[in-house]
C-alpha positions as MATLAB code, in Angstrom:
seq = 'MGRKVTIAASTLNQWALDFEGNLDRILQSILEAKEVGATFRTGPELEISGYSCEDHFYESDTFLHSWEVLAELLNAPLCKDILIDVGMPIMHKNVSYNCRVIFLNKKILLIRPKKILADSGNYRESRWFTSWKKERQTEDFYLPRMISSITNQNIVPIGDAVISTLDTCIGFEICEELWCSSSPHIPLSLDGVEIICNGSGSHTELRKNYVIADLVKNATMKCGGCYVYSNLRGCDGQRVYFDGVSCITLNGKVLNRAKQFALSEVEVVASTIDLEDIRSYRNNRRANAHLASSTPSYPRINVDFSLSPEYDTGLPSANPIEWHFLEPEEEIAQGPACWLWDYLRRSGQGGFFPTLEWWCGFVKYCHYCVFHVYHMNIVIDTAVSACVEIFTKITNMLPQFSSNGGCARQNLALQNIQARIRMVLSYLFAQLMLWTRGRPGGLLVLGSANVDESLRGYMTKYDCSSADINPIGGISKSDLRRCYAINRHKMTVITPSYHAESYSPEDNRFDLRPFLYRANWSWQFRAIDKQVAYIASMKRTGSTDSTQSSKSKKSGDPPSRIRAGITV';
ca = [
     109.477   79.990   16.097;
     109.149   80.603   19.827;
     109.415   83.887   21.647;
     111.404   83.205   24.819;
     111.202   85.772   27.613;
     112.909   85.626   31.036;
     110.999   87.385   33.820;
     112.078   88.012   37.430;
     109.940   88.492   40.557;
     111.627   89.982   43.630;
     111.025   89.223   47.292;
     112.441   92.048   49.421;
     112.707   92.527   53.176;
     111.989   96.259   53.129;
     111.660   98.534   56.139;
     109.353  101.525   56.488;
     111.286  104.792   55.905;
     114.617  102.972   55.439;
     115.175  104.649   52.075;
     118.870  103.852   51.891;
     118.443  100.201   52.831;
     115.393   99.825   50.597;
     117.356  101.257   47.651;
     120.236   98.821   48.231;
     117.875   95.842   48.288;
     116.084   96.965   45.115;
     119.425   97.358   43.319;
     120.515   93.922   44.537;
     117.337   92.384   43.137;
     117.905   94.079   39.779;
     121.472   92.743   39.724;
     120.306   89.208   40.454;
     117.564   89.493   37.817;
     120.062   90.549   35.158;
     122.471   87.786   36.170;
     119.862   85.153   35.251;
     119.133   86.869   31.948;
     115.866   88.586   32.865;
     114.761   91.508   30.693;
     111.901   92.442   33.016;
     112.001   92.828   36.810;
     109.081   93.532   39.126;
     109.015   94.028   42.896;
     106.708   94.245   45.933;
     104.184   96.882   46.915;
     105.550  100.265   48.066;
     109.048   98.806   48.036;
     110.752  102.216   47.847;
     109.195  103.746   50.974;
     108.291  100.536   52.785;
     104.676   99.446   53.134;
     104.059  100.232   56.821;
     104.831  103.968   56.870;
     101.197  104.527   57.900;
     100.661  108.156   59.018;
     104.076  109.058   57.612;
     102.231  108.973   54.298;
     100.699  112.265   55.460;
     104.168  113.827   55.437;
     105.448  115.380   52.220;
     109.039  114.298   52.807;
     107.986  110.627   52.551;
     107.021  111.372   48.942;
     110.119  113.516   48.408;
     112.516  110.797   49.590;
     110.704  108.232   47.450;
     111.352  110.389   44.384;
     114.981  110.703   45.431;
     115.323  106.920   45.535;
     113.662  106.646   42.120;
     116.171  109.186   40.812;
     118.998  106.957   42.050;
     117.456  103.993   40.244;
     116.987  105.926   36.992;
     120.623  106.996   37.080;
     122.061  103.610   38.055;
     124.080  101.933   35.236;
     122.762   98.622   36.603;
     119.256   99.565   35.412;
     120.280   99.861   31.772;
     118.513   97.666   29.195;
     116.050   96.038   31.597;
     112.376   96.962   31.992;
     111.796   97.721   35.684;
     108.595   97.983   37.718;
     108.852   99.462   41.244;
     106.305  100.460   43.899;
     106.152  103.872   45.604;
     103.690  106.503   46.898;
     102.920  109.352   44.483;
     100.860  112.511   44.856;
      98.893  113.597   41.793;
      96.726  116.745   41.853;
      97.160  116.867   45.650;
      95.834  113.325   46.030;
      98.097  110.487   47.208;
      98.132  107.155   45.358;
      99.774  103.785   45.943;
     101.533  103.344   42.596;
     103.689  101.251   40.319;
     106.299  103.130   38.286;
     107.523  101.423   35.125;
     110.737  102.719   33.567;
     113.335  101.770   30.976;
     116.706  103.359   30.192;
     116.102  106.605   32.116;
     112.573  107.030   30.780;
     109.409  106.681   32.873;
     106.843  104.853   30.753;
     103.810  104.719   33.046;
     102.633  105.459   36.569;
      99.897  102.975   37.430;
      97.890  103.823   40.613;
      96.196  101.165   42.739;
      92.508  100.783   41.849;
      91.232   98.749   44.821;
      92.523   99.498   48.326;
      92.852   97.086   51.254;
      90.780   98.235   54.228;
      89.933   95.092   56.192;
      91.719   93.396   59.074;
      95.198   94.844   59.486;
      94.874   97.261   56.581;
      93.852  100.950   56.521;
      94.997  101.961   53.048;
      92.162  104.424   52.375;
      93.327  106.379   55.432;
      96.363  107.460   53.389;
      95.627  106.695   49.746;
      92.834  107.137   47.231;
      91.894  104.492   44.680;
      92.127  105.304   40.983;
      88.552  105.448   39.708;
      89.075  106.288   36.020;
      88.863  102.914   34.296;
      91.027  102.545   31.173;
      91.999  106.219   31.287;
      95.263  108.101   31.739;
      96.126  111.686   32.572;
      99.242  113.826   32.338;
     101.497  113.634   35.361;
     103.984  116.479   35.786;
     107.298  115.084   36.977;
     109.363  116.684   39.753;
     112.271  118.701   38.381;
     114.813  116.300   39.914;
     113.333  113.528   37.777;
     112.880  115.636   34.635;
     116.572  116.526   34.696;
     117.353  112.786   34.401;
     114.626  111.621   32.001;
     114.256  114.782   29.876;
     110.516  114.305   30.327;
     108.149  116.868   31.780;
     104.970  114.834   31.471;
     104.333  111.078   31.717;
     101.029  109.137   31.701;
      99.386  108.183   34.991;
      96.376  105.891   35.089;
      94.911  102.573   34.051;
      97.036  101.563   31.065;
      99.332   98.774   29.827;
     102.828   98.590   28.355;
     103.141   97.385   24.765;
     106.655   96.260   23.800;
     107.743   95.058   20.370;
     106.930   91.457   21.254;
     104.324   91.389   24.039;
     101.947   93.378   26.273;
     102.313   93.868   30.049;
      99.551   94.788   32.510;
      99.426   95.424   36.224;
      97.532   94.565   39.386;
      98.472   95.749   42.863;
      97.930   93.389   45.815;
      94.240   93.671   46.781;
      93.193   93.751   43.138;
      94.080   90.059   42.908;
      91.934   89.214   45.950;
      88.792   91.123   45.046;
      85.789   89.704   43.219;
      86.329   91.903   40.138;
      90.032   91.473   39.448;
      91.546   93.411   36.525;
      93.480   90.374   35.270;
      90.372   89.041   33.480;
      89.693   92.100   31.270;
      93.442   92.596   30.872;
      93.805   89.057   29.532;
      90.824   89.438   27.203;
      92.419   92.605   25.815;
      95.540   90.679   24.809;
      97.780   91.450   27.802;
     100.100   88.450   28.065;
     102.144   89.236   31.198;
     100.384   90.523   34.332;
     102.439   91.725   37.305;
     101.304   92.099   40.895;
     103.403   94.032   43.411;
     102.002   92.899   46.753;
     102.280   93.447   50.505;
     100.456   90.351   51.763;
     101.036   89.205   55.349;
     101.215   85.651   56.584;
      98.408   83.886   58.398;
      98.208   80.283   59.457;
      96.784   78.069   56.697;
      96.637   81.002   54.240;
      99.441   80.080   51.855;
      97.328   77.809   49.684;
      94.967   80.741   49.008;
      97.722   82.730   47.329;
      98.724   79.675   45.315;
      95.137   79.182   44.136;
      94.720   82.855   43.267;
      97.844   83.142   41.139;
      97.126   79.845   39.371;
      93.477   80.671   38.701;
      94.466   84.122   37.453;
      95.892   82.460   34.337;
      93.907   79.226   34.205;
      90.718   80.786   32.827;
      92.229   83.153   30.313;
      95.819   82.021   29.921;
      98.884   84.212   30.281;
     101.799   84.701   32.651;
     101.231   86.058   36.175;
     104.222   87.498   38.065;
     103.577   87.934   41.799;
     106.111   89.802   43.974;
     105.615   90.021   47.726;
     107.331   91.669   50.670;
     109.201   89.714   53.326;
     109.795   90.574   56.985;
     108.096   92.603   59.703;
     108.564   96.055   58.066;
     108.390   97.643   61.525;
     104.967   96.201   62.383;
     103.209   93.200   63.940;
     102.417   91.468   60.669;
     105.014   89.376   58.888;
     105.152   89.487   55.110;
     106.003   85.955   54.092;
     107.438   86.358   50.605;
     106.167   83.525   48.349;
     106.771   85.559   45.202;
     105.972   83.318   42.266;
     105.507   83.033   38.512;
     102.646   81.107   36.900;
     101.882   80.300   33.275;
      98.522   79.081   31.962;
      97.442   77.878   35.404;
     100.746   76.171   36.332;
     103.336   77.365   38.876;
     106.789   77.718   37.304;
     108.779   79.103   40.236;
     108.254   80.402   43.766;
     110.204   81.926   46.635;
     110.420   80.492   50.129;
     107.591   81.246   52.524;
     109.885   82.011   55.466;
     113.540   82.933   55.148;
     116.128   85.293   56.645;
     117.572   86.494   53.329;
     116.714   90.102   52.564;
     116.626   89.621   48.797;
     115.342   86.600   46.900;
     114.736   86.664   43.171;
     112.821   83.956   41.312;
     112.951   83.933   37.532;
     111.415   81.849   34.770;
     111.809   81.643   31.027;
     108.483   81.440   29.219;
     107.523   81.084   25.572;
     105.004   83.722   24.561;
     103.683   81.354   21.907;
     102.473   79.040   24.683;
     100.189   81.835   25.879;
      98.844   82.538   22.417;
      98.177   78.882   21.686;
      96.463   78.376   25.071;
      94.151   81.348   24.520;
      93.343   80.559   20.917;
      92.128   77.088   21.934;
      89.564   78.586   24.336;
      86.966   79.699   21.842;
      84.482   81.143   24.340;
      87.149   83.530   25.639;
      88.094   84.433   22.091;
      84.524   85.571   21.398;
      84.460   87.556   24.665;
      87.774   89.188   23.787;
      86.383   90.589   20.556;
      83.955   92.795   22.503;
      86.233   93.728   25.429;
      87.002   97.463   25.758;
      90.666   98.265   25.148;
      93.169   99.650   27.624;
      95.364  102.593   26.636;
      98.666  101.181   25.367;
     102.032  102.771   26.052;
     104.196  101.762   23.108;
     107.851  101.021   23.861;
     110.635  100.426   21.342;
     112.019   97.477   23.315;
     111.756   93.716   23.113;
     111.771   91.361   26.078;
     112.756   88.423   23.884;
     116.062   88.178   21.977;
     116.026   88.713   18.233;
     117.178   85.136   17.646;
     116.192   82.004   19.558;
     119.099   81.231   21.881;
     117.826   77.733   22.642;
     117.158   78.609   26.272;
     114.687   76.007   27.615;
     111.309   77.091   28.888;
     110.576   76.587   32.582;
     108.651   73.460   33.577;
     105.809   73.480   36.146;
     106.702   72.704   39.758;
     104.715   71.299   42.696;
     103.841   73.827   45.421;
     104.400   72.129   48.783;
     102.613   73.847   51.658;
     103.910   73.987   55.197;
     101.839   72.390   57.931;
     100.403   74.854   60.512;
     102.906   73.529   63.057;
     105.740   74.348   60.670;
     104.323   77.821   60.067;
     104.143   78.414   63.831;
     107.743   77.266   64.217;
     109.187   79.255   61.319;
     107.051   82.411   61.100;
     107.474   83.816   64.633;
     111.171   82.847   64.557;
     111.753   84.941   61.413;
     109.686   87.784   62.880;
     111.732   87.722   66.088;
     114.978   87.836   64.114;
     113.760   90.811   62.079;
     112.566   92.618   65.181;
     115.815   91.964   67.062;
     118.257   93.163   64.415;
     116.175   96.232   63.593;
     115.779   97.214   67.240;
     119.578   97.164   67.676;
     119.350   95.003   70.796;
     121.563   92.079   71.783;
     119.116   89.256   72.431;
     115.881   88.193   74.107;
     114.776   87.809   77.715;
     111.769   85.449   77.774;
     109.998   84.357   80.935;
     109.561   80.598   80.880;
     107.416   80.082   83.986;
     106.872   81.361   87.514;
     105.702   80.186   90.911;
     105.181   81.720   94.313;
     108.800   81.311   95.320;
     110.847   82.213   92.254;
     110.842   83.185   88.623;
     112.604   81.120   85.992;
     114.110   83.031   83.081;
     115.829   82.084   79.879;
     118.218   84.622   78.370;
     118.595   84.181   74.612;
     121.375   85.926   72.739;
     122.104   85.427   69.073;
     124.387   82.453   69.671;
     124.179   81.700   73.367;
     121.475   80.662   75.812;
     121.677   81.250   79.569;
     119.219   80.033   82.212;
     118.721   81.417   85.711;
     116.332   81.127   88.643;
     115.449   84.330   90.463;
     113.894   84.087   93.931;
     111.297   86.869   94.445;
     110.142   86.104   98.034;
     112.005   89.098   99.456;
     110.479   91.532   96.964;
     106.964   90.179   97.516;
     107.316   90.367  101.290;
     108.597   93.947  101.029;
     105.512   95.018   99.063;
     103.148   93.389  101.572;
     105.057   94.988  104.454;
     104.622   98.465  102.940;
     100.871   97.885  102.646;
     100.658   96.581  106.224;
     102.556   99.547  107.685;
     100.161  102.008  106.075;
      96.849  100.177  106.675;
      97.617   98.015  109.725;
      96.031   95.174  107.734;
      97.786   91.971  106.658;
      96.275   90.379  103.526;
      96.316   86.580  103.361;
      96.104   83.987  100.631;
      92.841   82.037  100.536;
      94.707   78.970  101.788;
      95.411   80.946  104.984;
      91.865   82.239  105.355;
      92.008   85.307  103.120;
      89.074   86.355  100.950;
      89.070   86.331   97.144;
      90.137   89.981   96.941;
      93.119   89.409   99.214;
      94.109   86.276   97.360;
      93.989   88.005   93.930;
      95.904   91.051   95.140;
      98.725   88.891   96.546;
      98.944   86.871   93.344;
      99.111   90.076   91.307;
     101.991   91.352   93.437;
     103.996   88.311   92.395;
     103.013   88.764   88.768;
     103.837   92.470   88.593;
     107.147   92.079   90.372;
     107.998   89.629   87.626;
     107.525   92.416   85.085;
     109.751   94.839   87.029;
     112.484   92.252   87.437;
     112.202   91.187   83.800;
     113.051   94.673   82.593;
     115.775   95.144   85.205;
     117.574   91.981   84.162;
     116.899   92.542   80.436;
     118.525   95.968   80.584;
     121.569   94.959   82.623;
     122.388   91.300   81.911;
     124.565   92.074   78.910;
     126.269   94.771   80.996;
     127.203   92.139   83.600;
     128.794   90.085   80.820;
     130.709   92.962   79.300;
     128.550   93.174   76.164;
     126.823   96.244   74.683;
     123.085   96.736   74.318;
     120.127   95.226   76.104;
     117.643   92.391   75.726;
     114.075   92.424   74.428;
     111.558   91.124   76.971;
     109.300   88.496   75.403;
     105.655   88.182   76.440;
     103.941   84.817   76.742;
     100.176   85.389   76.493;
      98.426   83.659   73.593;
      95.344   85.006   71.854;
      92.896   83.045   74.040;
      94.395   84.445   77.230;
      94.209   87.933   75.751;
      90.559   87.578   74.774;
      89.593   86.161   78.150;
      91.771   88.571   80.090;
      93.344   85.518   81.721;
      96.423   87.502   82.669;
      97.547   90.184   85.061;
      97.623   93.716   83.756;
     101.257   94.901   83.607;
     102.616   91.384   83.957;
     102.725   89.023   80.975;
     100.657   91.674   79.187;
     103.710   93.965   79.453;
     106.703   93.063   77.345;
     108.524   94.387   74.308;
     107.063   91.833   71.893;
     105.007   88.658   72.077;
     105.766   85.893   69.555;
     102.671   83.810   70.388;
     100.149   86.598   71.004;
      98.337   85.895   67.738;
      98.192   82.113   68.135;
      95.150   80.365   69.595;
      95.379   77.204   71.667;
      91.770   76.426   72.670;
      88.197   77.701   72.689;
      87.248   80.381   75.205;
      84.226   81.342   77.358;
      82.870   84.878   77.535;
      85.033   86.518   80.209;
      85.495   88.981   77.360;
      83.477   91.935   78.676;
      84.932   91.916   82.187;
      88.556   91.855   81.022;
      88.398   93.812   77.766;
      90.123   96.794   79.452;
      93.319   94.732   79.609;
      93.622   94.937   75.833;
      94.709   98.575   76.167;
      98.129   97.422   77.391;
      98.573   94.245   75.373;
     102.080   93.698   74.039;
     102.605   93.975   70.266;
     102.442   90.417   69.001;
     103.173   88.409   65.876;
     100.011   88.350   63.764;
      99.273   84.733   62.812;
      95.484   84.367   62.655;
      92.779   86.224   60.729;
      91.792   87.950   63.992;
      93.830   89.776   66.632;
      92.607   91.075   70.019;
      94.903   94.117   69.952;
      92.718   97.177   70.438;
      95.324   99.649   69.200;
      95.816   97.987   65.834;
      93.264   95.407   64.760;
      90.286   95.297   67.125;
      88.931   98.848   67.253;
      85.881   98.127   69.425;
      85.303   99.750   72.871;
      87.214   98.556   75.923;
      84.434   99.271   78.460;
      81.338   97.080   78.197;
      78.227   96.191   80.191;
      79.567   93.101   81.876;
      76.521   90.816   81.921;
      75.514   91.169   78.224;
      71.905   90.455   79.286;
      70.230   90.950   75.902;
      72.860   89.011   73.967;
      73.098   86.111   76.406;
      69.309   85.864   76.540;
      69.277   85.426   72.761;
      72.071   82.832   72.951;
      70.311   80.938   75.765;
      67.099   80.908   73.751;
      68.895   79.495   70.726;
      70.632   76.850   72.870;
      67.284   75.828   74.333;
      65.792   75.679   70.844;
      68.572   73.410   69.573;
      68.293   71.202   72.650;
      64.537   70.806   72.166;
      65.093   69.925   68.526;
      67.486   67.186   69.534;
      65.087   65.800   72.160;
      62.012   65.746   69.945;
      63.628   65.253   66.569;
      61.406   68.050   65.260;
      62.007   69.645   61.884;
      62.494   73.363   61.364;
      58.959   73.683   59.996;
      57.498   71.911   63.022;
      59.382   74.128   65.432;
      58.428   77.190   63.439;
      54.724   76.355   63.720;
      55.111   75.787   67.469;
      56.772   79.171   67.801;
      53.922   80.857   65.967;
      51.353   79.223   68.249;
      53.227   80.397   71.322;
      53.444   83.946   70.014;
      57.255   83.856   69.667;
      58.057   84.616   66.029;
      60.757   82.607   64.271;
      62.659   85.825   63.569;
      63.241   86.186   67.321;
      64.715   82.707   67.429;
      66.876   83.311   64.388;
      68.161   86.542   65.873;
      69.970   84.559   68.519;
      72.143   82.949   65.873;
      73.604   86.203   64.641;
      74.409   87.895   67.946;
];
């Protein structure tokens, strides 16, 4: 006789510090989970507070308001008779942790802190949180009085444990723990945990989606089991865009998944699984069975609750589906568009004001509102001439373009006047265009520099580098040469941009290197030139590495010096 269980994974478009809105979306996901018959619901990372609170995690009221939201959830009649797993920040013994809170019928069963923090690329989790270091151990957590008055509990377990219901066992990973080289899902599976949940805050990058698919499939392919992955959606008040793709896998097969890009704030995917399929899959893998017999056990929190009905209702088990990945061009088209929509509605503005192109004589603008598009040409000759006239009156010097005999400095200065006037006019028109049409609010100025232009500094400071947001600032279009050192100072004013690649040039968020460099990079370029010459000589002579190495030794230039050029 089978043991059918319906499980729901939630994709939520949460917003940092939007406690009221975050609560509404969590409740909506619980409602939708119950409507499809789910007895267990899990959600994304830090869904109560929002993931991107950053230094607000230093403030005690962020923790206080998170507890207040949890109190609302515990008291909600909607949360009756469904096992719920939510993410929130919790302080234990004066140390803050990124946690999952599992509760059922007004009782908190377990607080599970994150064991491995994300600290690379866009992430700085160890700036605000501490990882839980006590493997397979729990401690007493003393609940706030506002929670105790609801649950009639003073103490609940916090730590590395699992939930044992009457019919199955549930374990937990949190985001980065799935990505690391020593993921908990392996020892959890060997210890008999059949359902593993991951509340995640994973951002989108071009060509990254297949990695998540591989990770969640492989998580259950080796050891069997059901993996329930819940991810955030939306911009959450930051440059990154969380792309959803919550999914459920069973024994290495994907059963259901959410959309990668969508405008809906709540999306719930659910699947019905047969627990006997997990047990049969694992029992047929004899090597794992022998490993399991020697695996240390996790503390088990016993719960008088069953995820499966007492009698088989005949509900069919979910069948595997094919995961179709978007092409990079589709990701570029859909991702920034969703990010722009999130940014617009949360900023309370009425539309966008993007610069399409500009020349010496006029600037061409495109005014995007939610439903309407307006185009206009704005002649800037008068403004440019006025700026030059002010300079001439003070200095008695008239700068000229190079085509009229001016030097390079004159030519660049005159071009920059045009560029910077564009920025001034952009904000003037963005702030007042809706006023001229009798509509409230203003427009967000869109930047237009891509990542290559940012790295090279191929832009005017306080021109296209100055805007409210930049939808293509994280997208590369070609290779670049090393104008990097000369123009690195321009990164200090780069517009916040949609993060689409594994690297971003933004110095205030991702790239934390200096902005003032020695411009000629003499040591580094010498090493690069030496390596280029070495490769060229290899091609000319057809020499092998060993031959070239012996030549280097004879000439007194050790191979290590040559190899050093590769790593610079």
